[in-house]
C-alpha positions in Angstrom: 0.1 -0.1 0.1 1.3 3.3 -0.8 -0.6 5.0 2.1 -2.7 4.1 5.1 -5.1 7.0 4.5 -6.0 9.1 1.2 -8.0 12.2 1.9 -9.7 13.4 -1.3 -10.3 17.3 -1.1 -8.3 20.0 0.2 -10.9 22.2 1.5 -11.6 23.1 5.1 -12.9 19.7 5.9 -10.0 17.9 4.2 -7.5 20.0 6.0 -9.0 19.5 9.3 -9.1 15.8 8.9 -5.5 16.0 7.8 -4.7 17.9 10.9 -6.4 15.3 13.3 -4.9 12.3 11.6 -1.6 13.7 11.5 -1.1 13.0 15.2 -0.7 9.3 14.7 1.8 7.0 13.1 0.3 6.5 9.8 1.0 7.3 6.2 -1.2 10.1 5.0 -1.7 12.0 1.6 -4.1 14.5 0.8 -5.1 15.1 -3.1 -6.5 18.5 -4.0 -7.4 19.5 -7.7 -6.6 23.2 -7.2 -3.2 25.2 -6.9 -4.0 25.6 -3.1 -5.8 24.3 0.1 -8.9 26.1 1.5 -10.3 27.2 -2.2 -13.8 26.2 -0.9 -13.9 29.1 1.7 -15.9 32.1 0.7 -15.0 35.7 1.2 -17.4 36.4 4.4 -20.1 34.0 5.2 -17.7 31.2 6.5 -16.1 33.9 8.9 -19.0 33.5 11.3 -18.6 30.9 13.9 -22.2 29.6 14.8 -23.3 28.1 18.3 -26.1 25.7 17.0 -29.0 28.1 18.1 -29.8 29.3 14.6 -30.2 26.0 12.6 -33.4 23.9 12.8 -31.5 20.6 12.4 -30.5 19.0 15.6 -27.5 17.2 14.1 -26.0 20.4 12.6 -26.6 22.1 16.1 -24.8 19.4 17.8 -21.8 19.7 15.3 -21.7 23.4 15.4 -21.6 23.1 19.2 -18.5 20.9 19.2 -17.0 22.8 16.3 -17.2 26.1 18.0 -15.5 24.9 21.1 -12.7 23.3 19.0 -12.2 26.5 16.9 -11.8 28.6 19.8 -8.9 26.3 21.2 -7.4 25.8 17.7 -7.4 29.6 17.0 -5.5 30.3 20.4 -2.9 27.8 19.6 -2.2 28.7 16.1 -2.5 32.4 16.5 -5.5 32.8 14.2 -7.9 35.8 14.7 -10.9 35.0 16.9 -13.2 37.6 18.3 -16.4 36.6 20.1 -18.6 39.3 18.9 -21.8 38.0 19.6 -25.0 37.8 17.5 -28.1 40.2 17.7 -30.9 38.8 15.6 -34.1 41.0 15.3 -36.8 41.5 12.9 -38.1 44.6 11.0 -41.2 42.8 10.0 -43.5 42.2 13.1 -44.9 39.2 11.6 -41.4 37.4 11.9 -41.1 38.0 15.7 -42.4 34.4 16.2 -39.2 33.0 14.7 -37.2 34.7 17.5 -39.3 32.7 20.1 -38.9 29.7 18.3 -35.1 30.0 18.2 -34.9 30.8 21.7 -37.0 27.9 22.8 -34.8 25.4 20.6 -31.6 26.8 21.9 -32.9 26.1 25.5 -33.9 22.7 24.8 -30.5 22.1 23.3 -28.9 23.4 26.7 -26.9 26.2 24.7 -25.7 28.8 27.1 -25.2 32.4 26.8 -28.5 33.2 24.9 -31.2 35.9 25.7 -34.6 36.8 24.6 -35.0 40.6 24.7 -38.4 42.4 24.8 -38.9 46.1 25.2 -35.5 46.8 26.8 -33.7 49.5 25.0 -31.2 50.0 27.8 -29.9 46.3 27.5 -29.8 46.5 23.7 -27.7 49.6 24.0 -25.3 47.7 26.4 -25.0 45.0 24.1 -24.7 47.2 21.0 -23.9 50.9 21.7 -24.0 51.9 18.0 -27.3 50.3 17.5 -29.5 53.2 15.8 -32.8 51.5 14.8 -35.7 50.7 16.9 -36.1 47.0 18.0 -39.0 45.6 19.9 -37.8 42.1 20.3 -34.2 40.4 19.8 -32.6 37.0 20.1 -29.0 37.5 21.5 -26.2 34.7 21.5 -23.1 35.6 23.3 -21.4 32.6 21.7 -21.1 33.6 18.1 -17.6 34.7 16.9 -15.8 36.0 13.6 -12.5 34.5 12.8 -10.2 34.5 9.7 -11.4 31.2 7.9 -8.6 31.0 5.4 -5.9 31.2 8.1 -7.6 28.6 10.3 -7.7 26.2 7.2 -4.2 26.9 6.2 -3.0 26.4 9.8 -4.4 22.9 9.9 -2.8 22.3 6.8 0.6 23.8 7.5 0.5 21.6 10.8 -0.3 18.6 9.1 2.6 19.1 6.6 5.0 19.6 9.3 3.9 16.3 10.7 4.3 14.5 7.4 1.1 14.5 5.5 2.0 14.5 1.8 -0.1 17.3 0.1 -0.7 16.5 -3.7 -2.0 19.8 -5.3 -3.1 20.1 -8.9 -4.2 16.4 -9.0 -7.9 15.7 -9.8 -9.4 12.4 -8.8 -10.7 10.6 -11.6 -11.6 7.1 -10.4 -11.9 5.2 -6.9 -11.6 1.5 -7.4 -12.3 -1.2 -4.5 -9.5 -3.7 -4.4 -9.6 -7.0 -2.3 -8.0 -4.9 0.4 -8.3 -1.3 0.3 -8.6 1.0 -2.8 -7.0 2.2 -5.7 -7.3 5.9 -6.4 -6.4 7.3 -10.0 -5.7 10.8 -10.7 -4.9 12.9 -13.8 -1.2 12.4 -12.6 -0.9 9.1 -10.7 -2.3 6.1 -9.2 -2.3 5.3 -5.4 -3.4 2.5 -3.2 -4.5 2.8 0.3 -6.3 1.1 3.3 -8.7 3.9 3.8 -10.2 6.8 1.8 -11.9 9.8 3.3 -13.7 11.3 0.7 -14.4 15.2 1.4 -15.1 16.3 -2.2 -18.6 18.0 -2.1 -21.2 16.9 -4.4 -24.9 16.6 -4.8 -26.6 14.5 -2.2 -27.3 11.3 -4.1 -30.5 10.2 -2.2 -34.0 11.8 -3.0 -34.5 15.2 -1.6 -36.7 18.1 -2.6 -35.5 21.5 -3.6 -37.3 22.8 -0.6 -35.2 20.7 1.9 -31.9 21.6 0.4 -31.9 25.3 -0.1 -29.6 27.0 -2.6 -30.0 30.9 -2.1 -28.1 33.9 -3.4 -26.0 35.8 -0.9 -25.5 39.3 -2.1 -22.8 41.6 -0.4 -22.4 45.2 -0.5 -19.1 47.0 0.9 -19.8 50.4 2.1 -17.0 52.7 2.9 -17.3 54.2 6.5 -14.5 55.5 8.5 -16.7 56.5 11.5 -15.8 55.1 14.9 -19.4 54.4 15.5 -19.3 51.2 13.9 -21.5 48.1 14.9 -19.4 45.8 17.1 -21.9 43.0 17.1 -23.2 40.6 14.4 -26.6 42.1 13.5 -29.1 40.1 11.6 -32.6 41.2 10.4 -35.0 38.3 9.6 -37.0 40.1 6.9 -39.2 37.1 5.8 -39.0 33.4 5.6 -36.5 33.4 2.7 -34.7 36.9 3.2 -32.3 38.2 6.0 -29.8 40.8 6.3 -26.5 40.5 8.3 -23.5 42.8 8.7 -19.8 41.8 9.5 -18.5 44.0 12.2 -14.9 43.2 11.6 -14.4 44.8 8.0 -11.5 47.3 8.3 -12.6 50.8 7.1 -16.1 50.1 6.4 -19.1 47.9 6.6 -20.0 44.8 4.7 -23.7 44.1 4.5 -24.8 40.6 3.4 -28.3 39.9 2.0 -29.7 36.5 1.4 -32.5 36.4 -1.1 -34.0 34.2 -4.0 -32.3 36.2 -6.7 -29.2 38.4 -7.3 -30.0 41.9 -6.1 -29.5 45.1 -8.1 -27.4 47.8 -6.4 -30.6 49.7 -5.6 -32.4 46.8 -4.2 -29.5 45.9 -2.0 -29.0 49.4 -0.6 -32.7 49.6 0.2 -32.5 46.3 2.2 -29.3 47.2 3.9 -31.1 50.2 5.6 -32.8 48.0 7.9 -29.5 47.4 9.9 -27.2 50.2 8.5 -29.3 53.3 8.0 -26.2 55.1 6.6 -26.2 53.0 3.5 -25.9 55.2 0.5 -25.0 54.7 -3.0 -22.1 57.3 -2.7 -20.4 55.0 0.0 -20.6 51.6 -2.1 -16.9 50.5 -2.8 -17.8 46.9 -4.0 -20.6 44.4 -4.6 -20.4 40.6 -5.3 -22.6 37.6 -4.9 -22.1 33.9 -4.0 -24.2 30.8 -3.2 -25.5 30.5 0.2 -25.8 26.7 1.1 -28.5 25.4 3.5 -27.8 21.8 3.0 -26.9 19.3 5.7 -23.5 17.7 5.9 -23.6 13.9 6.6 -20.5 11.5 7.5 -21.7 8.5 5.4 -19.8 5.6 6.9 -22.1 3.1 5.4 -19.0 1.4 3.6 -16.6 1.8 6.8 -16.0 -1.9 6.9 -14.4 -1.9 3.4 -12.6 1.3 4.2 -14.4 4.3 2.7 -15.9 7.2 4.4 -17.7 10.1 2.4 -18.6 13.6 3.6 -21.8 14.5 1.8 -23.5 17.9 1.4 -22.3 21.4 2.2 -23.6 24.1 4.7 -23.3 27.8 5.4 -21.6 26.9 8.7 -19.2 24.5 7.3 -16.2 26.3 9.0 -17.9 25.8 12.5 -18.8 22.0 11.6 -15.5 21.0 10.0 -13.4 20.5 13.3 -16.2 18.4 14.8 -16.4 16.1 11.5 -12.6 15.9 11.6 -12.7 14.7 15.1 -15.5 12.2 14.6 -13.4 10.8 11.6 -10.3 10.5 13.5 -12.0 8.7 16.5 -13.7 6.2 13.7 -10.2 5.6 12.0 -8.4 5.1 15.2 -11.0 2.4 16.2 -10.4 0.8 13.0 -6.8 1.2 12.4 -3.9 -0.1 14.7 -2.5 3.4 15.3 -0.8 5.1 18.2 -0.1 8.9 18.8 3.4 10.1 17.5 5.8 10.9 20.4 7.2 13.7 18.3 4.2 15.5 17.1 4.5 19.2 16.6 1.1 20.8 17.5 2.0 24.2 16.8 2.2 26.5 13.7 5.4 28.3 12.6 5.5 32.0 13.9 3.5 34.6 11.8 4.2 38.2 12.2 1.3 40.5 11.4 2.1 44.1 11.3 -1.5 45.1 12.1 -1.4 43.2 15.2 1.8 44.6 16.5 2.8 47.4 18.5 5.5 50.1 17.1 8.1 48.6 19.4 7.4 45.1 18.1 7.3 46.4 14.6 10.6 47.9 15.0 12.1 44.8 16.4 11.0 42.8 13.5 12.2 45.3 10.9 15.8 45.1 12.6 16.0 41.6 11.8 14.4 41.7 8.2 14.0 45.2 6.6 11.6 43.8 4.0 8.9 44.0 6.8 9.3 47.8 6.7 8.2 48.1 3.1 4.6 48.5 3.1 3.1 46.9 -0.2 -0.7 47.3 0.7 -1.4 50.9 2.2 -4.9 50.1 2.7 -4.4 47.1 5.1 -0.8 48.0 6.0 0.8 44.6 4.7 4.5 44.6 4.2 6.7 42.8 1.7 7.9 40.5 4.6 4.6 39.3 5.2 4.3 38.3 1.6 7.5 36.6 1.3 6.5 34.6 4.4 3.4 33.5 3.1 5.1 32.1 -0.1 8.1 30.6 1.8 5.8 28.7 4.5 4.8 25.1 4.6 2.4 24.7 1.6 3.2 28.4 0.7 1.2 30.5 -1.6 1.9 30.0 -5.3 -0.8 32.4 -6.7 -1.9 36.0 -6.3 -5.2 34.8 -4.5 -3.1 32.6 -2.3 -1.1 35.5 -1.1 -4.4 37.4 -0.6 -5.9 34.6 1.6 -2.8 34.2 3.8 -2.2 38.1 4.3 -5.2 39.9 3.8 -3.6 42.0 1.1 -5.9 43.4 -1.7 -9.0 43.4 0.5 -9.1 47.2 1.1 -10.5 50.1 -0.6 -8.6 49.8 -3.8 -9.4 46.0 -4.2 -5.9 45.2 -5.1 -5.6 47.9 -8.0 -2.5 49.5 -6.3 -0.8 46.1 -5.1 -1.7 43.3 -7.4 1.2 44.0 -9.8 3.5 44.2 -6.8 2.3 40.8 -5.7 3.0 39.4 -9.1 6.6 40.5 -9.1 7.3 39.3 -5.6 5.8 35.9 -6.6 7.7 35.7 -9.7 10.9 36.7 -7.9 10.5 34.2 -5.0 9.4 31.4 -7.3 12.0 32.0 -9.9 9.3 32.1 -12.6 8.5 34.8 -15.4 5.7 37.1 -14.4 3.7 35.9 -17.4 3.4 32.6 -15.7 2.0 34.0 -12.4 -1.8 33.2 -12.1 -4.6 34.7 -10.2 -6.0 31.4 -8.6 -6.1 28.6 -11.0 -4.7 26.9 -14.2 -5.1 29.5 -17.3 -5.9 32.5 -15.0 -2.7 34.3 -16.0 -2.9 38.0 -15.2 -0.2 39.4 -17.3 -0.9 38.0 -21.0 2.3 39.3 -22.5 5.1 42.1 -22.5 4.8 44.9 -25.0 8.8 44.6 -25.5 11.3 42.0 -24.6 14.8 43.0 -23.6 17.7 40.6 -23.6 19.5 42.9 -21.2 18.7 46.2 -19.2 
């Protein structure tokens, strides 16, 4: 056998599984078709860590509860940004207030702590969110909800797994999985591998019969507003407008407000602004810096171990709270394989991530100390978010380092400011080309054939 375990898919679930299994004395490989891991993480929706109070599915609620506690522990261990902002769920439609009662009663039955149903108590609401400037009669508040850097968490899992011997095979697409007398043969577009166990985390449509109503795919529309006021919302605020629509803010966006709107269709700018006013009264067309949309998945995720005896586990479905759920799924898979494989924990296991220096998180004294060691940390490349050349180089040279422009952006936060990368993209391309010893024409945005610079106007043999 080439490997004891093959993990198919390098998204957040695959990386979390690789992290958990890398603690044991087994030979593991992870196969990912893209240039980088964690390509399944969306820009904003996955940044929210849920506590199980918002979902109607008891199994998802249980996984969210386990995952939330694991994520808080892992973020502290791996120096990943984690802030418990809390979530205040309101409704501008009085006919929807009953949903807040249902959510509160459901959370109490699940023994979720830190939840409150607030009625006609403006003083308490102001204490929770001092900058709330809309009238609210009833609200459901959860202290547990947090905001993290989802890319950073997924990449941390992958880096620690790689440091502990997991073999990451990027740019390999799984073509076929064949059952053998003992184990499996997995065929990719580049190689063939044999293994005892397959953990398939590649998302696909749920195979058994389900109606469109049960598995809900909506549009999530986002509008970025420039707002440098100090009176920003500090809590996640969610307005339940009707049965199919809600508006949510992200309180952690630098130099602005990010409003998300779930709807049945992609909204126009005017529609988006009109709906944003329900939680962000200052929303105006003049303040819009960007607008985009993505799919909002309200599916359920299932650990299908019906073929466990033959060595095959499949993660089916996807979910808006995938980041929250992933560590819980990985822990369950680890325990399952631990019971089915004769494995013991490594004595030399490294359960920490290599140091990361983020200028935005450092004091001026700490910045000067870092610059005295490496002057490239004093060369600011992204003036919007204060990202230095040293941080970009580190993101490329780390285990499973960035090889694309998007990979650098995910690891550093560069290009996410008001200019949306127009100032720094070409600088990232040049640094990538230099560090990887490549021609700038070969540098891609995120995937194959996504080259950014198509050609040179002139070629010079010498300069």
